[in-house]
N, C-alpha and C positions, 0 to 999 in steps of 0.2 A: 504493500500500500504506500510505503514511503516514496517509492519511485513514481507511482501513479500521481500522488499528491504534488510532488515536485514538478512533474510535467504539466499538471493542470494549473499550478501557480504560475508557470511560465506561459500560460495562455494556449497550451496545446489541447487538441481534442482527442478523444478516444475513438478507436475504430469500433465498429459494431461488435466484433468478437471480444475486444477488451472490455467494453461496457457490460456485456453479458457475463464475462468471467468475474468481474468485480461483484456483480449481484449474487452470483453463485457462491463466491467466497464469503460475502456478508452472511448469507444464509447458513453457511457451514461454521460460522463463528470464528473466522480466521482473523478478523480485525477487532481492535478494541473500540470502546464507545467514542473516544476522542477522535480516532481516525475516521469512524463513520460520520460523526458530526462535522468534521472538517470537509469530508467528501461531499456531504449534502450542502454545506455552505457554499462551495464553489459554484453550484448550480443555482444558488439564489443570487449570485453576483454576475453571472453571465448566462446567456440562453443555452439550453441543451441543444445539441446538433441533432439532425434527423437520424444519423447513424447511431448516436448515443441512445436516443430515445428508442430506436428499433431494437438495439441490443438489450436494453433494460427490459423492454416489453417481452422479447423472445425468452429471456431467462425466467421471468416471472410466470409466463405461460407454461414453460417446460417444467417448472418446479411446483406448479399448483396442483391441488387435488381436483381433477377434472370431473365434472358432472355431465355426462353425455345426454343431451336432449335432442338427438338427431331427428327424431320423429316429429318434433314440434317446430313450428315456424315462429320463434320467439323474438322479442325485442328487449333491449335494455335501454332505459332512460336514465342517463347518469351524467352529472356535471363534474368537472374537475374540482369544483370548489375553489377557494382561494381568491374569489373576487372581492372579498371584504365588504360585501353589501348587506349581510345579515338579513336576507329574505326569509320568509317561512319556507317549509320544505316543498318547494314547487315541483321538482322532478319526481319526488316520491308520491305526492298527491296525484300528479299527472299519470303515474304508473297505475294507480288504482282506477283512474278514469279510463285509461287505455284498456285495462283488463275488463272493466265493466262494458266496454264496447265490443268485447269478444276477441280481443287480440291477446295472445299469451305473452306474459311479461316475466323475464328472469331478471329481477332487480338486484344489481350489485351495489353494495353500500358499506359504509363504515361509520364509526363514531366521528364526530366533528373534531378537527385538529385546529384549523384556523377560524372555525365558526363555533357559535354556542351550541347549536343542535344539528348534528349530522343526521343522515338518513337512519342509521342504526340507533341513535339516541331516541328518536321519536318512535320508531318501531318497537323498541324495547319498552318504552313508557306505555305503549298501547297494548302490551301483552303478547307481542309476537315472539314465538320461540325461534331462536337461531339454531340451525342444524345443518350438518353436512351429509345427513342420511339421504341417499338418492331416492329411496322409496317414499319417504316423507315429503320431499320436495316435489316429486312427481304427483303425489296426492294433492298437494297445494295447487299445482298447475292445473290438474284435471278438475278440481272442485271449486277453486277460487279464481282460476285464470291467472294467478300470479304466485311466484315464490320469491322469498327473500334470501339472498346470498350474502351473509355477513362476511366481509372480506377476510378477517383474520382466521376464520375457520378453514378457508380454502388456500390461504397463502401462509402456511406455517413457517415457510422460509423467512418471512419478514418479522418474526417475533423479536429478532435482535434490533430491529429498526424502530418498532412501535414506541418504546419508552423514550427514545431519543427524539422522535417526531413530536411526542406530547410535550417534552421539556422545551423544545425549540418553539413550539406554538405558532409557527408561521408556515406558509405553503412551501413545499419542497417539490422536487421532480416526481415524487410519489403521487402528488395530486394529479399530475399530468398523466400518470400511468393508470390510475384507478379505472377509468372507463374502458381502457384497452385490454384489461386482463380479467374479464368476466370468465369464471371457470366453467360456465355452461356453454361457452362459445356460441352466443346467439347469432342467428343469421341476419339480424337487423339491429341497427344501433342509432339512437339519437344521443349525440354528445354535445354538451355545452362546455365551452372553454373560456378561460378568463382573459385571453388577449388574441388579437388578430394573427400575430406571428404563429402562435400555437395552432390556431385553426388551419393555417396553411400547411403546417407540418403534419397535423392529423390527416388532412386531405391527401397529402402525398403518400402517407403510409397506407391509408385505406384504399387508395386507388390501386394498390398492388394486390389487394385481396379480392374476395368475391362477395363481400357483404353488401346489403342495401344499407345505406347510411345517410344521415344528415348531420352535419357539424354546424353548430351555431355559436355566434358571439355577438352580443348586443354592443352596438357602437359606444354606448355609455358605460361599458364595463362589465355588465352582467354575464354570467355563464349560462344563461337561459333566455328564452323569449320573455322579456319583462314588460313589454308594451309601454315602456317609458320613452322609446325612441326606436330608430331603425335597427335591424338585426341582419348581420351578414350570414348567409347560409351557403355551405358548400356540400353538395350531395353527389351521388353517383349518376344523377340524372341532369343536374343543373348547378349553376352558381348564380346566386341572385341576392337581392336585398328584400327582406320582409319588412313590412310596415303595419301599422294598425289597420290600414285600409285592406291589407291582405285578408284580415279576419273580419272586417266590417265592424270594428269596435272603436271606441274612443281612446285616445292616449291617456295614460294614467300617471300619477305622481309616485315618486319613490316611497314616500311614507305609507302609501296604500298597500304595499306588499312587504312591509317590515315584519320580521319574525319574532319579535319579543326578546326579552332579556334572559329567559330561562328555558330549559327543556320542557317544563310544565306548560309554559305559555305557548311554545311551539306545538305541543300535543293538543292543546285546547283549540288553537287555530285550525289544526289538521282536522279535528273532529267536526268543528263548526262547518267547515267547507264541505266535507263529505255528507253532512246532515242537511245540506241545502240552506245553511244559515250564514254562509259567507257573503261578503260584499260583492257587488257587481264586478269591481276591479279584481278581487281575488279569484272569483269564478272564471273570469275571462282569461287571466294569466294561466291558470291551471289548464283550462280547455285549449288554449292556444298551443301549449307544449304537447298536450295529449293529442290534439288534432294533427300536429305535424308527425308525431310518432305513428298514428293510425295511417296517415297518408304514405309513410315510408313502407309499412308492411303491406297495406292493401293496394299500393300503387295507384291511389286515387288522388284527386286534387286536394290541396291543403284546405280549401273551403269546405269540401265534403267531409274531410277528416274532422274539422272543427265542429261541424253540425253533429256528427256522431258522438264527439266528446261531450258536447252540451247535453245531448239526449242521455248519455250514460250517467252524467252527474245529476241531472234534473229528475230522472226516473228512479234514482236510488240504486241503480245497478253498481255504480262505483262503490257506494257504501256497503252494499251486500258483499262485494269482493273482500273488503276489510273484515266484515263480521265473520265471513266464512273462514278467513285466515286466522282470526282470533279463536274461533271454535276449534279448528284443527290444532292450534297451538296448545289449547287447554288439554285436549285429549292426548297430546304428545308428552305432556309433563308427567 
């Protein structure tokens, strides 16, 4: 690691293979905490290259506990986090709305590192059981239309990094990797990223694969469709700018999608929205993200996807997906 750190300090970049090897070595406990922290810090001070990102991703996918859902046409809705906006759990809510619309969702998530309440924080608060048991997860997909993949259970290799990330408390390149290393290998992906440069890098890497995907970055910094301004979208079908007009809704203000100061507050907002007690702004933001996800899987227009998302939320189907998952979680305990 000393040689690697010296090279990085001298502004050199790692090859794809070198990046992959470092991640494998971290997983095998070959470096001490100070070395790992120094390594993470380098990538807070400069951008990760496409080769480095690809190497890190390949290593994590190789080391993960894979859950093969080849018979399902699933999607993951996952943001990188790290946008510093402290919104409520938009992509997780959108996942339940997507499931309620009949699209299978394999939701990859984790506890918040740079935010108050990550996807796993709010799921845990709402009584969802985290499991790596393939039969349980398949039952969730079959009966609720969604299963929750709590990242640490599937990436045991990263146990050496988790406490260091928590102590640092800021976004690292692992934020960038989260959406790329879903252990269910979904055939479709909606990814929100925290800057335009990363959107381009994701686009380059996803172009090399066979996934249906949409990569989004709000021009005002959000890693999701926030409806506070225009959003850049890069997909396997097109590259365009999404606006509030795309969804036929009004522009909203940042404070209308604020997530609260505690996990309890986030969970309360989560339930209010699924119970049809959310504000118009909250509902529109959730349905905009779900609508895009539905359009990716169903290969329909975004407008059509948005209408299906609104119907899923208004009819209670999205809420039923959560209730079913809660019931299955109780039985699994």
